[in-house]
C-alpha positions in Angstrom: 8.9 9.1 -27.9 9.6 8.7 -24.1 6.0 8.4 -22.4 6.6 11.3 -20.1 7.4 14.1 -22.3 5.0 13.1 -24.4 2.2 13.1 -22.1 3.2 16.5 -20.5 3.4 17.8 -23.9 -0.2 16.2 -24.6 -1.4 17.8 -21.3 -0.2 21.0 -22.5 -2.2 21.1 -25.6 -5.1 19.7 -24.2 -5.6 22.5 -21.3 -4.7 25.1 -23.9 -6.6 24.0 -27.0 -9.8 21.9 -25.8 -10.0 24.0 -22.2 -8.7 27.5 -22.3 -9.4 28.3 -25.8 -12.2 26.5 -26.4 -14.1 28.1 -23.4 -12.3 31.7 -23.4 -10.9 31.3 -20.1 -8.6 34.3 -18.9 -7.1 32.1 -15.9 -5.2 29.6 -17.8 -2.7 29.2 -15.0 -5.8 28.2 -12.5 -7.4 25.9 -15.0 -3.7 24.2 -15.1 -3.4 23.9 -11.2 -6.9 22.7 -10.8 -6.2 19.9 -13.6 -3.1 18.7 -11.9 -4.8 18.9 -8.2 -7.6 16.8 -9.9 -4.9 14.0 -10.9 -3.8 14.2 -7.3 -7.3 13.6 -6.3 -8.1 10.7 -8.7 -9.8 7.5 -7.1 -10.9 10.0 -4.3 -13.4 12.3 -3.4 -13.3 15.7 -4.8 -15.2 18.6 -2.9 -15.8 22.2 -4.9 -16.1 24.0 -1.5 -12.9 22.3 -0.5 -10.9 23.0 -3.6 -12.3 26.6 -3.9 -10.7 27.3 -0.1 -7.4 25.8 -1.0 -7.1 27.9 -4.1 -8.6 30.9 -2.3 -11.4 31.1 -4.6 -14.4 33.3 -3.7 -17.0 30.5 -4.3 -17.1 26.9 -5.7 -19.2 27.8 -8.8 -15.6 28.3 -10.7 -14.3 25.1 -9.3 -17.5 23.1 -10.3 -17.3 24.8 -14.0 -13.9 24.1 -14.7 -14.1 20.7 -13.6 -16.8 20.4 -15.9 -14.7 21.8 -18.8 -12.2 19.0 -18.1 -14.7 16.4 -18.0 -15.8 17.8 -21.4 -12.4 17.7 -22.5 -12.2 13.7 -21.7 -9.1 14.4 -19.2 -10.7 13.9 -15.9 -14.1 12.2 -15.6 -16.8 12.9 -12.8 -18.1 9.8 -11.3 -22.0 10.5 -10.2 -23.0 9.3 -6.9 -25.9 6.5 -6.3 -28.4 6.5 -3.7 -31.8 5.1 -3.2 -32.2 9.0 -1.9 -32.4 11.7 -4.6 -30.7 14.3 -1.9 -28.0 12.4 -0.8 -27.0 12.0 -4.7 -26.5 15.7 -5.3 -25.1 16.4 -1.9 -22.0 13.9 -1.8 -18.9 15.2 -3.5 -18.1 13.2 -6.7 -14.9 10.7 -7.3 -12.5 11.5 -10.1 -10.7 9.4 -12.5 -8.1 10.1 -15.3 -8.8 9.4 -18.9 -5.4 7.7 -18.9 -3.3 6.6 -15.8 0.1 7.5 -17.7 -1.1 11.2 -16.7 -1.4 10.2 -13.1 2.2 9.1 -13.3 3.5 12.1 -15.3 1.7 14.7 -13.3 1.3 13.8 -9.8 3.9 15.8 -7.6 3.4 12.9 -4.8 5.9 10.6 -3.9 4.0 7.7 -2.9 2.6 5.0 -5.3 -0.7 4.3 -4.3 -1.4 1.2 -6.4 -4.8 0.6 -5.2 -6.2 3.8 -6.4 -4.3 3.4 -10.1 -6.0 0.0 -9.8 -9.3 1.6 -9.2 -8.9 4.1 -11.9 -8.2 1.1 -14.3 -11.5 -0.6 -13.2 -13.5 2.5 -13.9 -12.0 3.0 -17.4 -12.9 -0.7 -18.2 -16.5 -0.2 -16.7 -16.9 3.3 -18.6 -16.3 1.2 -22.0 -18.6 -1.6 -21.0 -21.5 0.2 -19.4 -23.5 3.4 -19.8 -24.8 3.4 -16.3 -21.8 3.9 -13.4 -21.8 5.4 -10.0 -20.0 5.2 -6.8 -22.2 5.0 -3.1 -21.2 6.4 -0.2 -23.6 5.1 2.4 -23.6 6.1 6.3 -21.0 3.5 7.2 -20.0 1.6 3.9 -18.5 2.6 0.2 -18.7 0.8 -2.8 -16.7 1.8 -5.6 -18.7 0.8 -8.5 -22.4 0.4 -8.7 -23.3 -0.7 -12.3 -27.2 -0.5 -13.1 -29.6 0.2 -16.2 -32.5 2.2 -14.9 -33.5 1.4 -11.4 -31.9 -2.0 -11.6 -28.7 -2.4 -9.8 -26.8 -5.1 -11.8 -23.2 -5.4 -10.2 -21.7 -4.3 -7.0 -17.8 -3.7 -7.8 -15.0 -3.1 -5.4 -11.3 -2.4 -6.3 -8.9 -3.5 -3.8 -5.1 -4.1 -4.7 -5.0 -6.9 -2.0 -7.5 -8.8 0.7 -4.2 -10.0 2.3 -4.7 -7.1 5.3 -7.8 -8.8 7.6 -8.9 -5.2 8.0 -9.2 -4.5 4.5 -10.9 -7.5 3.5 -13.8 -7.1 6.3 -14.1 -3.6 5.1 -14.5 -4.5 1.4 -16.6 -7.5 2.1 -18.8 -5.7 4.7 -19.7 -2.7 2.1 -20.6 -5.4 -0.3 -23.2 -7.0 1.9 -24.9 -3.9 3.2 -25.1 -2.5 -0.1 -26.4 -6.0 -1.7 -29.3 -5.8 1.4 -30.5 -2.5 0.3 -30.2 -3.1 -3.7 -30.8 -6.9 -3.6 -28.1 -7.1 -6.0 -26.6 -10.7 -6.4 -23.5 -10.0 -8.5 -20.6 -9.1 -6.1 -17.2 -8.5 -7.1 -13.6 -7.7 -5.7 -11.3 -6.9 -8.5 -7.5 -7.0 -7.1 -4.0 -7.1 -8.5 -3.6 -10.8 -8.6 -5.6 -13.0 -6.0 -9.0 -15.1 -7.1 -11.1 -16.7 -4.9 -14.8 -17.4 -4.3 -16.2 -16.1 -1.0 -19.4 -18.0 0.1 -21.6 -16.6 3.0 -24.9 -16.8 4.8 -27.3 -14.2 5.6 -30.1 -15.7 7.2 -31.6 -18.4 4.7 -29.7 -16.3 1.5 -26.2 -17.8 0.2 -24.2 -15.0 -0.9 -21.3 -15.4 -3.2 -18.6 -12.8 -3.8 -16.3 -13.4 -6.9 -12.6 -12.2 -6.1 -10.8 -11.7 -9.4 -7.4 -10.7 -10.9 -7.9 -7.2 -12.9 -6.4 -9.1 -16.0 -9.0 -11.9 -15.6 -12.1 -10.0 -15.1 -11.1 -7.4 -18.0 -11.0 -10.4 -20.3 -14.3 -11.6 -18.9 -16.0 -8.2 -19.3 -14.5 -7.2 -23.0 
């Protein structure tokens, strides 16, 4: 069976059976459109208010409820926010990830191939299988893709980045990990790439800091 027709059929069944029928929704077209919009927003932050305005809805409550249904149906996952301050956790938009990267390829109407976002989606799915507590962290001047923790103890800070060859990208990814590690005191810092491998050693005062750069395939085997 060709992948794309199969995934489109699976998408239609999932929306109609696991969302529309299950929750007795009278706006099936809206649910479908929001689901496809969510696919377009994979590995990005979703604002309920902005989405409500884009779809000319009266308020964000409907958007929040429908994306909650899509999460329950294991189609789109909403990643909670991490912050040392409780208010910031609830205020910031959550990141979205697809249950299967194939849906992104099949359903997205975008003509651009953002491999970095697709890699991030794969890293999320691998982390989700291995760790029950994962969050994303949007700081004042930095962003960490994944905060792995157990209770209040942060165990790992992980970035997903297709390549670190660009100097601006490299500085951004490393800088975010350094700022987050200083706040959390977490020492396990990782950048998952498409193919690059490195061990970055830095000094912060008297403290030695090490950042692992690992290709996705190797990181996945190490964490399986």
